[in-house]
N, CA, C and O atoms as CSV, one atom per row, in Angstrom:
chain,resi,resn,atom,element,x,y,z
A,1,MET,N,N,55.617,129.291,95.867
A,1,MET,CA,C,55.499,127.637,95.438
A,1,MET,C,C,54.114,127.762,94.807
A,1,MET,O,O,53.162,127.853,95.582
A,2,ASP,N,N,53.863,127.780,93.356
A,2,ASP,CA,C,53.027,127.797,92.625
A,2,ASP,C,C,52.284,126.501,92.372
A,2,ASP,O,O,51.088,126.529,92.081
A,3,VAL,N,N,52.819,125.597,92.454
A,3,VAL,CA,C,52.374,123.993,92.243
A,3,VAL,C,C,53.491,123.019,93.018
A,3,VAL,O,O,54.698,123.256,93.073
A,4,GLY,N,N,52.961,122.130,93.470
A,4,GLY,CA,C,53.750,121.138,94.603
A,4,GLY,C,C,53.126,119.867,94.585
A,4,GLY,O,O,51.964,119.801,94.185
A,5,MET,N,N,53.930,118.495,95.087
A,5,MET,CA,C,53.259,117.527,95.344
A,5,MET,C,C,52.843,117.279,96.871
A,5,MET,O,O,53.627,117.626,97.753
A,6,LEU,N,N,51.576,116.663,97.203
A,6,LEU,CA,C,51.406,116.018,98.471
A,6,LEU,C,C,51.622,114.782,98.602
A,6,LEU,O,O,51.163,113.932,97.839
A,7,TRP,N,N,52.628,114.461,99.968
A,7,TRP,CA,C,52.678,113.269,100.090
A,7,TRP,C,C,51.993,112.706,101.277
A,7,TRP,O,O,51.558,113.680,101.891
A,8,PHE,N,N,51.750,111.854,101.768
A,8,PHE,CA,C,51.681,111.273,102.819
A,8,PHE,C,C,52.431,110.211,103.496
A,8,PHE,O,O,52.569,109.132,102.918
A,9,ASP,N,N,52.892,110.388,104.569
A,9,ASP,CA,C,53.784,109.473,105.476
A,9,ASP,C,C,53.188,109.177,107.001
A,9,ASP,O,O,53.684,109.628,108.034
A,10,GLY,N,N,52.178,108.439,106.929
A,10,GLY,CA,C,51.945,108.383,108.431
A,10,GLY,C,C,52.972,107.475,109.352
A,10,GLY,O,O,52.599,107.270,110.507
A,11,ASP,N,N,53.938,107.045,109.035
A,11,ASP,CA,C,55.210,106.438,109.687
A,11,ASP,C,C,55.576,106.824,110.828
A,11,ASP,O,O,56.805,106.842,110.897
A,12,SER,N,N,54.834,107.292,112.202
A,12,SER,CA,C,55.411,107.993,113.139
A,12,SER,C,C,56.499,107.616,113.912
A,12,SER,O,O,57.009,108.371,114.739
A,13,SER,N,N,57.092,105.871,113.562
A,13,SER,CA,C,58.058,105.693,113.892
A,13,SER,C,C,59.425,106.167,113.464
A,13,SER,O,O,60.483,106.101,114.091
A,14,ARG,N,N,59.200,106.618,112.361
A,14,ARG,CA,C,60.391,107.442,111.668
A,14,ARG,C,C,60.448,109.004,112.275
A,14,ARG,O,O,59.522,109.419,112.973
A,15,ASP,N,N,61.389,109.679,112.013
A,15,ASP,CA,C,61.585,110.798,112.510
A,15,ASP,C,C,61.206,111.712,111.423
A,15,ASP,O,O,61.598,111.383,110.304
A,16,VAL,N,N,60.537,112.771,111.527
A,16,VAL,CA,C,60.081,113.467,110.450
A,16,VAL,C,C,61.168,114.117,109.519
A,16,VAL,O,O,60.766,114.511,108.424
A,17,ALA,N,N,62.364,114.258,109.795
A,17,ALA,CA,C,63.313,114.274,108.748
A,17,ALA,C,C,63.647,113.303,107.800
A,17,ALA,O,O,64.251,113.505,106.746
A,18,ALA,N,N,63.124,111.988,108.328
A,18,ALA,CA,C,63.619,110.935,107.514
A,18,ALA,C,C,62.254,110.789,106.891
A,18,ALA,O,O,62.463,110.061,105.921
A,19,ARG,N,N,61.230,111.025,106.915
A,19,ARG,CA,C,59.730,111.094,105.984
A,19,ARG,C,C,60.090,112.074,105.136
A,19,ARG,O,O,59.817,111.792,103.970
A,20,ILE,N,N,60.718,113.361,105.323
A,20,ILE,CA,C,60.687,114.321,104.321
A,20,ILE,C,C,61.851,113.941,103.157
A,20,ILE,O,O,61.784,114.187,101.953
A,21,ARG,N,N,62.761,113.374,103.770
A,21,ARG,CA,C,63.738,112.978,102.898
A,21,ARG,C,C,63.071,111.929,101.741
A,21,ARG,O,O,63.106,112.105,100.524
A,22,ARG,N,N,62.487,110.851,102.422
A,22,ARG,CA,C,61.778,109.859,101.572
A,22,ARG,C,C,61.020,110.528,100.663
A,22,ARG,O,O,61.119,110.045,99.535
A,23,ALA,N,N,60.083,111.746,100.775
A,23,ALA,CA,C,58.981,112.268,99.954
A,23,ALA,C,C,59.938,113.181,99.022
A,23,ALA,O,O,59.299,113.457,98.007
A,24,ALA,N,N,61.181,113.729,98.988
A,24,ALA,CA,C,62.086,114.518,98.309
A,24,ALA,C,C,62.696,113.697,97.453
A,24,ALA,O,O,62.964,114.036,96.300
A,25,GLU,N,N,62.991,112.443,97.992
A,25,GLU,CA,C,63.966,111.459,96.675
A,25,GLU,C,C,62.530,110.942,95.822
A,25,GLU,O,O,62.600,110.905,94.594
A,26,PHE,N,N,61.609,110.661,96.308
A,26,PHE,CA,C,60.166,110.219,95.171
A,26,PHE,C,C,60.247,111.620,94.365
A,26,PHE,O,O,60.216,111.335,93.168
A,27,TYR,N,N,60.327,112.822,94.519
A,27,TYR,CA,C,59.458,114.296,94.152
A,27,TYR,C,C,60.752,114.432,92.921
A,27,TYR,O,O,60.574,115.053,91.874
A,28,ARG,N,N,61.987,113.768,93.252
A,28,ARG,CA,C,62.766,114.257,92.735
A,28,ARG,C,C,63.189,113.163,91.436
A,28,ARG,O,O,63.907,113.519,90.502
A,29,ASN,N,N,62.715,112.041,91.542
A,29,ASN,CA,C,62.941,110.843,90.695
A,29,ASN,C,C,61.741,111.090,89.822
A,29,ASN,O,O,62.053,111.116,88.631
A,30,LYS,N,N,60.373,111.292,90.074
A,30,LYS,CA,C,59.283,112.004,89.372
A,30,LYS,C,C,59.309,112.896,88.965
A,30,LYS,O,O,58.720,112.832,87.886
A,31,TYR,N,N,59.832,114.295,89.237
A,31,TYR,CA,C,59.856,115.548,88.428
A,31,TYR,C,C,61.189,115.674,88.043
A,31,TYR,O,O,61.232,116.575,87.206
A,32,GLY,N,N,62.303,115.209,88.245
A,32,GLY,CA,C,63.452,115.385,87.648
A,32,GLY,C,C,64.266,116.636,88.553
A,32,GLY,O,O,65.428,116.967,88.317
A,33,ARG,N,N,63.704,117.038,89.256
A,33,ARG,CA,C,64.159,118.309,90.105
A,33,ARG,C,C,63.491,118.202,91.241
A,33,ARG,O,O,62.298,117.973,91.440
A,34,ALA,N,N,65.012,118.525,92.500
A,34,ALA,CA,C,64.748,118.445,93.665
A,34,ALA,C,C,63.814,119.721,94.265
A,34,ALA,O,O,63.758,120.850,93.778
A,35,PRO,N,N,63.117,119.241,95.422
A,35,PRO,CA,C,62.248,120.497,95.893
A,35,PRO,C,C,63.213,121.039,96.513
A,35,PRO,O,O,64.265,120.414,96.646
A,36,ASN,N,N,63.044,122.430,97.068
A,36,ASN,CA,C,63.451,123.212,97.429
A,36,ASN,C,C,62.515,123.741,98.989
A,36,ASN,O,O,63.118,124.513,99.735
A,37,LEU,N,N,61.502,123.421,99.275
A,37,LEU,CA,C,60.333,123.897,100.009
A,37,LEU,C,C,59.493,122.873,100.357
A,37,LEU,O,O,59.081,122.069,99.521
A,38,CYS,N,N,59.185,122.829,101.592
A,38,CYS,CA,C,58.602,121.860,102.152
A,38,CYS,C,C,56.987,122.452,103.361
A,38,CYS,O,O,57.259,123.182,104.315
A,39,PHE,N,N,56.009,122.177,103.207
A,39,PHE,CA,C,55.174,122.740,103.933
A,39,PHE,C,C,54.528,121.545,104.537
A,39,PHE,O,O,53.981,120.649,103.895
A,40,VAL,N,N,54.666,121.628,106.120
A,40,VAL,CA,C,54.178,120.650,107.097
A,40,VAL,C,C,52.996,121.091,107.962
A,40,VAL,O,O,52.744,122.290,107.837
A,41,HIS,N,N,52.226,120.433,108.790
A,41,HIS,CA,C,51.376,120.613,109.380
A,41,HIS,C,C,52.158,120.964,110.950
A,41,HIS,O,O,52.925,120.060,111.285
A,42,PRO,N,N,52.095,121.779,111.640
A,42,PRO,CA,C,52.799,122.396,112.797
A,42,PRO,C,C,53.038,121.176,113.812
A,42,PRO,O,O,54.107,121.057,114.410
A,43,LYS,N,N,51.766,120.106,113.995
A,43,LYS,CA,C,51.951,118.497,114.868
A,43,LYS,C,C,52.866,117.824,114.478
A,43,LYS,O,O,53.599,117.215,115.257
A,44,THR,N,N,53.006,117.802,113.168
A,44,THR,CA,C,53.971,116.839,112.552
A,44,THR,C,C,55.689,117.149,112.779
A,44,THR,O,O,56.645,116.421,113.046
A,45,VAL,N,N,55.551,118.399,112.563
A,45,VAL,CA,C,56.839,118.823,112.995
A,45,VAL,C,C,57.509,119.114,114.184
A,45,VAL,O,O,58.720,119.027,114.385
A,46,GLY,N,N,56.331,119.586,115.227
A,46,GLY,CA,C,56.533,119.604,116.573
A,46,GLY,C,C,57.348,121.171,116.445
A,46,GLY,O,O,56.840,122.125,115.855
A,47,ASN,N,N,58.627,121.207,117.083
A,47,ASN,CA,C,59.580,122.300,117.410
A,47,ASN,C,C,60.425,122.516,116.208
A,47,ASN,O,O,61.348,123.274,116.505
A,48,GLY,N,N,60.472,122.098,114.813
A,48,GLY,CA,C,61.038,122.455,113.784
A,48,GLY,C,C,61.097,123.170,112.765
A,48,GLY,O,O,61.780,123.102,111.743
A,49,GLN,N,N,60.013,124.146,113.263
A,49,GLN,CA,C,59.733,125.447,112.212
A,49,GLN,C,C,61.301,125.921,111.888
A,49,GLN,O,O,62.292,126.065,112.604
A,50,GLY,N,N,61.051,126.091,110.486
A,50,GLY,CA,C,62.328,127.063,110.120
A,50,GLY,C,C,63.764,126.355,109.770
A,50,GLY,O,O,64.789,126.780,109.238
A,51,MET,N,N,63.324,124.917,110.381
A,51,MET,CA,C,64.616,123.791,109.995
A,51,MET,C,C,64.998,123.742,108.490
A,51,MET,O,O,64.447,124.533,107.724
A,52,GLU,N,N,65.934,122.832,108.019
A,52,GLU,CA,C,65.843,122.491,106.663
A,52,GLU,C,C,66.243,121.093,106.758
A,52,GLU,O,O,66.781,120.598,107.749
A,53,VAL,N,N,65.959,120.493,105.701
A,53,VAL,CA,C,65.946,118.959,105.681
A,53,VAL,C,C,66.543,119.105,104.080
A,53,VAL,O,O,66.312,120.070,103.351
A,54,ALA,N,N,67.406,117.855,103.698
A,54,ALA,CA,C,67.914,117.487,102.132
A,54,ALA,C,C,67.703,118.865,101.539
A,54,ALA,O,O,66.969,118.816,100.552
A,55,GLY,N,N,68.141,120.111,101.855
A,55,GLY,CA,C,68.270,121.508,101.066
A,55,GLY,C,C,67.045,121.885,101.010
A,55,GLY,O,O,66.882,122.825,100.232
A,56,MET,N,N,66.262,121.577,101.450
A,56,MET,CA,C,64.401,122.156,101.564
A,56,MET,C,C,64.658,123.082,102.980
A,56,MET,O,O,65.391,122.770,103.918
A,57,ARG,N,N,63.855,124.274,102.847
A,57,ARG,CA,C,63.213,125.145,103.747
A,57,ARG,C,C,61.839,124.227,104.166
A,57,ARG,O,O,60.961,123.715,103.470
A,58,ILE,N,N,62.026,124.258,105.346
A,58,ILE,CA,C,60.754,123.678,106.246
A,58,ILE,C,C,59.852,124.471,106.800
A,58,ILE,O,O,60.165,124.988,107.872
A,59,LEU,N,N,58.349,124.805,106.147
A,59,LEU,CA,C,57.729,125.577,107.186
A,59,LEU,C,C,56.336,124.909,107.452
A,59,LEU,O,O,55.872,123.968,106.808
A,60,THR,N,N,55.711,125.593,108.575
A,60,THR,CA,C,54.696,124.625,109.119
A,60,THR,C,C,53.420,125.720,108.554
A,60,THR,O,O,53.444,126.930,108.329
A,61,SER,N,N,52.333,124.697,108.448
A,61,SER,CA,C,50.741,125.300,107.818
A,61,SER,C,C,49.880,124.625,108.099
A,61,SER,O,O,49.924,123.400,107.993
A,62,THR,N,N,48.758,125.375,108.584
A,62,THR,CA,C,47.720,124.201,109.225
A,62,THR,C,C,46.967,124.044,108.048
A,62,THR,O,O,46.048,123.226,108.101
A,63,SER,N,N,47.169,124.690,106.934
A,63,SER,CA,C,46.400,124.104,105.711
A,63,SER,C,C,46.839,122.719,105.386
A,63,SER,O,O,46.152,122.002,104.659
A,64,VAL,N,N,47.813,122.376,105.835
A,64,VAL,CA,C,48.385,120.808,105.487
A,64,VAL,C,C,47.935,119.981,106.456
A,64,VAL,O,O,47.980,120.276,107.651
A,65,LEU,N,N,47.487,118.924,106.014
A,65,LEU,CA,C,47.196,118.130,107.163
A,65,LEU,C,C,48.011,116.976,108.041
A,65,LEU,O,O,48.941,116.433,107.445
A,66,LYS,N,N,47.771,116.600,109.260
A,66,LYS,CA,C,48.897,115.945,109.934
A,66,LYS,C,C,49.675,114.815,109.112
A,66,LYS,O,O,49.179,114.051,108.285
A,67,ASP,N,N,50.688,114.868,109.430
A,67,ASP,CA,C,51.312,113.684,108.391
A,67,ASP,C,C,51.339,113.617,107.262
A,67,ASP,O,O,51.384,112.490,106.769
A,68,HIS,N,N,51.322,114.796,106.387
A,68,HIS,CA,C,51.096,115.149,104.833
A,68,HIS,C,C,52.295,116.277,104.833
A,68,HIS,O,O,52.557,117.013,105.785
A,69,PHE,N,N,52.934,116.256,103.626
A,69,PHE,CA,C,54.120,116.927,103.438
A,69,PHE,C,C,54.001,117.648,101.803
A,69,PHE,O,O,53.975,116.972,100.774
A,70,TRP,N,N,53.934,119.207,101.854
A,70,TRP,CA,C,53.363,119.860,100.533
A,70,TRP,C,C,54.759,120.014,99.866
A,70,TRP,O,O,55.387,120.950,100.362
A,71,LEU,N,N,55.387,119.381,98.922
A,71,LEU,CA,C,56.688,119.697,98.479
A,71,LEU,C,C,56.797,120.274,97.069
A,71,LEU,O,O,55.925,120.058,96.227
A,72,GLY,N,N,57.900,121.023,96.825
A,72,GLY,CA,C,57.927,121.892,95.824
A,72,GLY,C,C,58.994,122.709,95.472
A,72,GLY,O,O,59.976,122.611,96.209
A,73,VAL,N,N,59.066,123.495,94.536
A,73,VAL,CA,C,60.276,124.267,94.002
A,73,VAL,C,C,59.784,125.915,93.976
A,73,VAL,O,O,59.177,126.358,93.001
A,74,GLN,N,N,60.050,126.590,94.919
A,74,GLN,CA,C,60.284,128.096,94.924
A,74,GLN,C,C,61.305,128.893,94.066
A,74,GLN,O,O,62.473,129.180,94.326
A,75,GLU,N,N,60.819,129.074,93.360
A,75,GLU,CA,C,61.972,130.133,92.379
A,75,GLU,C,C,62.210,131.303,93.170
A,75,GLU,O,O,61.562,131.759,94.113
A,76,PRO,N,N,63.514,131.806,92.480
A,76,PRO,CA,C,63.563,133.440,93.369
A,76,PRO,C,C,63.176,134.121,92.386
A,76,PRO,O,O,63.205,133.993,91.162
A,77,GLU,N,N,62.689,135.103,93.342
A,77,GLU,CA,C,61.902,136.362,92.916
A,77,GLU,C,C,62.121,136.684,91.142
A,77,GLU,O,O,61.202,136.555,90.333
A,78,SER,N,N,63.347,137.063,90.827
A,78,SER,CA,C,63.884,137.364,89.339
A,78,SER,C,C,62.909,136.153,88.671
A,78,SER,O,O,61.891,136.476,88.059
A,79,GLU,N,N,63.204,135.069,88.794
A,79,GLU,CA,C,62.518,134.067,88.125
A,79,GLU,C,C,61.104,133.960,87.800
A,79,GLU,O,O,60.641,133.562,86.731
A,80,ALA,N,N,60.544,134.306,88.698
A,80,ALA,CA,C,59.068,134.442,88.879
A,80,ALA,C,C,58.744,135.593,88.128
A,80,ALA,O,O,58.073,135.486,87.102
A,81,GLN,N,N,59.211,136.840,88.595
A,81,GLN,CA,C,58.896,137.722,87.726
A,81,GLN,C,C,59.001,138.157,86.405
A,81,GLN,O,O,58.388,139.108,85.918
A,82,SER,N,N,59.979,137.263,85.716
A,82,SER,CA,C,60.518,137.119,84.547
A,82,SER,C,C,59.360,136.323,83.768
A,82,SER,O,O,58.990,136.719,82.663
A,83,ARG,N,N,58.837,135.267,84.335
A,83,ARG,CA,C,57.329,134.519,83.976
A,83,ARG,C,C,56.439,135.268,83.968
A,83,ARG,O,O,55.724,135.393,82.974
A,84,ALA,N,N,56.284,135.866,84.935
A,84,ALA,CA,C,54.962,136.874,84.772
A,84,ALA,C,C,54.919,137.822,83.482
A,84,ALA,O,O,54.049,138.149,82.676
A,85,ALA,N,N,56.220,138.095,83.665
A,85,ALA,CA,C,56.125,139.616,82.560
A,85,ALA,C,C,55.897,138.561,81.094
A,85,ALA,O,O,55.121,138.936,80.216
A,86,ALA,N,N,56.437,137.623,81.001
A,86,ALA,CA,C,56.542,136.726,79.746
A,86,ALA,C,C,54.817,136.586,79.420
A,86,ALA,O,O,54.326,136.685,78.296
A,87,ALA,N,N,54.210,136.385,80.430
A,87,ALA,CA,C,52.825,135.688,80.083
A,87,ALA,C,C,51.789,136.868,79.778
A,87,ALA,O,O,50.624,136.605,79.478
C-alpha cells in the first residue's frame, strides 16, 4: 500500500472490528473504493493479528499510533508492476 487514510477512533467502548468497519465506510464514501488493508497498533487490536474485517486484511504495526487505523488499497503484484513499468 503506497497511499492510505489515517483514521482516529478513541471510542474504546466499541470493539475494534466495529471501529474498523466505521473507518472503512468513511473511506469508501470519500474515495469511491473499498479499502482492503488496514494497519493498527498491536495494543489496539490485541490478539487480532491477521484477522479480517469487512473484506480488509488487518495487520499490526508499531508505526501506527494506538487507536488509529491506516486504511488503503493494496493492489495485486501484477497491477503494481504494470504501473511501475509505465512510469
